[in-house]
C-alpha positions in Angstrom: 21.2 4.2 -12.9 21.1 7.9 -13.0 18.1 9.5 -11.3 16.1 11.9 -13.4 16.3 15.5 -12.3 12.7 17.0 -11.5 10.7 19.4 -9.5 8.1 17.7 -7.2 4.6 19.4 -7.2 2.5 18.0 -4.3 -1.2 18.6 -4.6 -0.8 18.5 -8.4 -4.6 17.8 -9.1 -5.7 20.8 -7.1 -6.3 24.3 -8.5 -3.0 25.7 -7.5 -1.0 22.5 -8.6 -2.7 22.4 -11.9 -2.0 26.1 -12.6 1.7 25.7 -11.5 2.2 22.7 -13.7 0.7 24.4 -16.7 3.1 27.4 -16.0 6.2 25.3 -15.6 5.4 23.3 -18.8 5.0 26.5 -20.8 8.4 27.8 -19.5 10.0 24.3 -20.3 12.7 24.9 -17.7 11.9 22.0 -15.3 10.6 18.6 -15.7 7.7 18.0 -13.3 7.0 15.1 -11.0 3.3 15.4 -10.1 2.0 13.9 -6.8 -1.6 13.9 -5.5 -4.0 11.5 -3.6 -6.1 11.3 -6.9 -5.2 10.2 -10.4 -4.1 13.3 -12.5 -6.3 14.7 -15.2 -4.9 13.8 -18.7 -4.0 17.4 -19.4 -1.9 17.6 -16.2 -0.4 14.2 -17.0 0.7 15.2 -20.4 2.5 18.3 -19.0 4.4 16.2 -16.5 7.4 14.2 -16.9 6.0 11.7 -14.4 2.9 11.4 -12.1 2.3 9.4 -9.0 -0.7 8.9 -6.9 -0.1 8.8 -3.1 -0.1 10.5 0.2 2.7 13.0 1.1 2.6 11.4 4.6 3.6 8.0 3.2 7.3 7.9 4.1 8.0 4.8 1.9 6.4 6.6 -1.1 8.7 9.6 -0.5 11.7 7.4 -0.1 10.9 5.6 -3.4 10.5 9.0 -5.1 13.8 10.2 -3.8 15.4 7.0 -5.1 14.0 7.3 -8.4 14.3 11.0 -9.1 16.7 13.8 -8.3 14.3 16.2 -6.7 15.8 19.7 -6.8 12.7 21.8 -5.8 9.5 21.0 -4.0 6.3 23.0 -4.4 4.3 21.8 -1.5 0.7 22.7 -2.4 -1.2 19.8 -0.9 -4.3 20.8 0.9 -3.7 24.5 0.5 -7.3 25.5 -0.6 
């Protein structure tokens, strides 16, 4: 099974992540995998190819994401503000 190419946005529910996802969706260049500790707002989820709830420190979660998706770029925005 081929992995889906995406960019990973950590901290997707935060102010910066939310804005970045909107910007990327408007450009239409990348499919976004949104990751945050909280469930995504519907508006963010609609603009993302996939969403996941979890901790960036969870090694198993990251390994699952890497096996499911071809992550070409990571925007690490978790806990920035």
